C-alpha positions, 0 to 999 in steps of 0.5 A: 523538461517533463512531458505534458502527462507527467507534471500532474504526478510530479506535482502531486508528489510534491503536494504531499509535502504541504502538511510539513510546509513549515518545516520545509519552509525553514529548511528552504530558508536555510538552503537560500542562506547556504547557497548565498554563502557558497556563491560569495567566495569566487567574488572574493577571489576576483577582488583579491586578485584585482584589488589586493594582489595587483595593488599589493594591498595585503591588509585588504587580502587579510580581511577578505580571507577572514571573511571567507572563514566566516562565510565557510562556517556559516555555510556549513551550519546552515547546510547542517540545519537544512539537512536535518529539517528536510530529512525529518520532513521526508521521514514523516512524509514516508511514514504518513504516506505508508499509513495512508496507503494501508488505511486506504487498502484496509477500507477496500471491499473484497471485490477490490482485492479479488482483482489485485495481487497482494504482492504487487500491493505490498510492492507499492506500499514499500518499494514505490514509497521508498522510490519517491522518498529519494526525490522528496528528500534529496531531490527537493533539496538538490533541485531547488539548491541547484536552481538557486545556484544557476540563477545566482551564477547567471545573474553574477555572470551578467553583472561581471561581463554581460557578453561573456555571460550570454556566451557561457549560458547558451549551452544550457538551451542545448542541455534542455532540449536533450533532456526533454528528448531523453525523458520522453524515451526513458519514462516508459522504460521506468514505468515498465520496470516498476510494473515488472517489480510489482509482478515479481513481488506478487509472484514470489509472495504467492508462491511462498504462501503456497510453498507446500503445494509447490514442493508437494508437486515437485514444481520448484524448478518450474516456479523458478523459471517463472521468477526468472522470466519476470526477473529477466524482463525487469533486467531488460527494462533496467538495461534499456533505461541505462542504455538511454541514459548512457547515450544522452548523458555523455552528450550533455556533459560534453556540452557542459564542458564545451561551455568551459572552453567558451568561458576561457576563450571568451574571457582571454579575448575580452581581457586582451581588449581591455574589456575584462580583468584577470580577477573577473575571469578567475571569478568566472572560472570559480563560478563554472563549477557552480554553473556546470556542476548543477547541470550535471546534478540536475541531469542525475536528479532528472533521472530520479524524477523519472523513477519517482514518476513511475512509482508515484503513478502506482501509488496514486492508483491505489489512493485514487481507487474508488472505495466501493464500500464506505460509510454514508455521511451521518452513519450511526452506530448500531443501537445497543444492546444488539438483539440480532434480528436480521432481514434481507428485503427483496435483495438483488445482487450479482458480482457481474450486474448482468448475471445476478446471483440473488434475485429479489430474495427476501428472508427474515431471521428472528433474534436468537434463531439458528438458520442453516443455508443450504444449496449448490455452490454458487447459489448465493449462501456466502453472498448473504453473509457478505451482504450482511457485513457489507463486504458487498452492497446489493444492487437492489433491496436492503439488509437490516439488522435490528430493523436498521439498514446496515448501509446506514450503520457505522462499519465497526459497530456493524461488524462487531455485532455480526462476526464471520467465522470463515471456512479457512481460519486465518491466524496471524504469525503471533502467539496463541494468546494474541490470536485469540484476543485479536477481537478484544485486545483488552481481554484478560488472560482469564477470559481467554482461558474461559473462551478456550475451554468453551471452544474445546481448545484448552487442553491442546493449548496447555500441551503446547511448548509455551502454552498461550505464548506459543507462536503459531507460525504464519497462518497458523501453520504449526497447528492442525486444521481442527486446532486452528478452528477451535482457536477461531471459535475462542476468538469469536467467543471473546468478540461476543457478537449478537449475530454469528455467521458461519461460512463452511466452518467444518468443510476442511476437517476430517470426521473426528475433528468435525465431531469435536468442532460441531460440539464447540460450535453448538456451545458458541451459538447458544443465545445468538442469532446464527446463519450457517452456510454448510454442506455438512448435514451434521451441522445443518441438523443442529439448526432451528430452521433450514433455508435452501437456495436455488437460482438466486431464490429461497426454494425451501424454508422450514424446520429440519424435521418438517423438510425431511418429510417433504416428498421430492424436496431438496433437503429431503433428497440431501438427507437421503443421499447422506443416509445412503452414503453412510449405509443407513437408509431407513424408512421415514 
């Protein structure tokens, strides 16, 4: 009843149950016993009529009624165990699937996230996993249970009266054809609805993250209209699916009820000819609810399967996405202690391979040296940092740390040795203490306090309402830019990397904050290798060496005081422009 395109997704969803097969198997055994107990009573009713009532054998009737009590009790016990086992397996699967999705996403490269929307990914990890949970919990139980009921009832029908059994089961063929046609029509609507839900989640998450910008430009109404437009599209897709359901399901139920009419009419006719008994017809009628009831249930479960197919497709898109940055087989940890010697050897790299940002670039940074990377936007400065930490891999050439190719190192050991401090400091919605020791969760409060002192943050942290235990708000919204940056410096201090990678650490700060941060950064860089990407000459002047990039290559490389005197040089021009802007032009 599923189109050829769907079974792989549905099969993969049920394949997720394999790690819990023992629990599921025991649950299925309970299900078989429970269904068998359900199907026995109508036979008893028929026997009570034919062998007890007709022959006035009240002792036989008593024994049959006592048997029914035992069967009903056994059925309830088995059903309770079945529900508990399947619920446990389903909850564990949901937890494990969410962890698989998170682990997959956490290991993806920056390029992957640049092409995705965080709100849509969140929707896949939450709403879509919930969507398949219904099928893997209720659906598995209901599909197998109702299938067993149908098979059992058909077998009993044929055993009791073969001709009537064939007549009663004929409507099943019509139901199957109707469901096949319904599925082919409704599946695109459910897929579109799930995609629209992802779009809505992405838009709301994005706008809430930028709510200050929205409010600052008085764009609340405009953004509400965008949410309304996607919400309207989601509503229309949902209505479309409901309309298709409401067209198909009454017909299915009519066909099912028509089967009851065939049962009654055919049974009476066979009794009148002496080919059937009243007890047999009563048993047939009792089995009717186990026959046509499961058909109705399977119609509803079929609807769940179509929703789950749409959710499963979105989940497997994440799980099947290629991992562009991954550890190579046999990757080894960086040898300790790390010295911090960095080399870029004939590096060619482009976000689009047809337009390389770096072209056969080579650069060697001895351990302990501070190097400022200057150049126009898009010259490849931040790209070098991304290549060293394996946020990206080069198309040609190699990057080494302490003489070891970074692609052959384990990612945790590489990123612990080479730590990035970003332009936009990210703080979690947690306390100051937890944000600072994020790099080293086992750091003692005394170590945190020492790092805050070196970073110049101890004074303002002490003035916060709850000191180290003050919540900083989402993304550190309760703190100023300079305060967030100082906490970031303290966090890096605790990490104690051999190589410090500063990516425009002062670009978003005012002059006063920049002066304070530069002092803290100089303390942070002592005794470490540092690559400093910056447009601020105040920070570049503190470097041992300046490298100017242009056109994907190194065009100047030397000490600040040497490059400053280089007539017609790029760095000299930057210094002159800075002096002019400060009104302090002087002869060199």
